[in-house]
C-alpha positions in Angstrom: 92.9 139.2 121.9 94.7 142.1 120.4 97.5 141.8 117.9 100.8 142.5 119.5 102.7 145.6 118.3 106.1 144.5 116.9 109.2 146.6 116.8 110.7 147.3 113.4 113.5 144.7 114.1 110.9 142.1 114.9 108.9 142.9 111.8 112.1 142.6 109.7 112.9 139.2 111.3 109.4 138.0 110.6 109.5 139.1 107.0 112.9 137.3 106.5 111.5 134.1 108.2 108.5 134.2 105.9 110.6 134.7 102.8 112.9 131.9 103.7 109.9 129.6 104.3 108.4 130.5 100.9 111.8 130.0 99.2 112.3 126.5 100.7 108.7 125.4 99.7 109.3 126.7 96.2 112.6 124.8 96.0 110.9 121.6 97.0 108.2 122.1 94.3 110.9 122.9 91.7 112.8 119.7 92.6 109.6 117.7 92.2 108.8 119.5 88.9 112.4 118.8 87.7 112.2 115.1 88.6 115.1 115.1 91.0 112.8 114.4 94.0 110.0 111.8 93.7 106.6 112.5 95.3 107.1 109.9 98.0 110.4 111.5 98.9 108.9 114.9 99.0 106.1 113.6 101.3 108.8 112.1 103.6 110.8 115.3 103.6 107.7 117.3 104.5 106.8 114.9 107.3 110.1 115.8 109.0 110.3 119.5 108.2 107.8 122.0 109.7 108.3 124.5 106.9 107.8 122.0 104.1 104.8 120.5 105.9 102.8 123.7 104.9 102.9 122.9 101.2 99.4 122.3 99.8 98.9 118.8 98.5 97.3 120.0 95.3 100.2 122.3 94.5 102.6 119.4 95.1 100.6 117.1 92.8 100.5 119.7 90.1 104.3 119.8 90.0 104.3 116.3 88.8 104.5 115.6 85.1 101.2 114.9 83.4 99.3 116.1 86.4 97.1 119.2 86.1 94.1 120.6 87.9 91.7 117.9 86.7 93.9 114.8 87.5 95.0 116.3 90.9 91.4 116.9 91.8 90.4 113.4 90.8 93.2 111.7 92.7 92.5 113.8 95.8 88.8 113.1 95.6 89.4 109.3 95.2 91.8 109.4 98.3 89.4 111.5 100.3 91.8 114.4 100.6 90.2 117.9 101.0 91.1 120.4 98.3 92.7 122.8 100.8 94.6 120.1 102.7 98.3 120.6 103.4 100.9 117.9 103.6 101.0 118.0 107.4 97.3 117.2 107.6 97.4 114.0 105.6 96.7 110.7 107.3 98.9 107.6 106.8 96.5 106.0 104.5 96.3 109.1 102.3 100.1 109.3 102.2 100.3 105.6 101.3 97.6 106.1 98.6 99.5 109.0 97.0 102.8 107.1 97.0 101.1 104.1 95.4 99.4 106.3 92.8 102.6 108.1 91.7 105.4 105.6 92.3 
């Protein structure tokens, strides 16, 4: 299947939509990093918002205090979460495990 040719207006709209999505994901991670939103609340927000659901789990975990590459990888391995998993792809037991770990 060929990639459709977009008009300049459609390209501009797509760029704006992508920038808005990146900005909202960055805002969520900044709120988690700042402590104004807990991990459990962030997971609940991402469950209801299609844009936020595309945040990688490892990136969200690394926004938490005292969680770096090593601890995030250990937690994800223990909960059987793939390293490239996004929030949308988590199962209910994985979400519950993350909430229990960081509450």
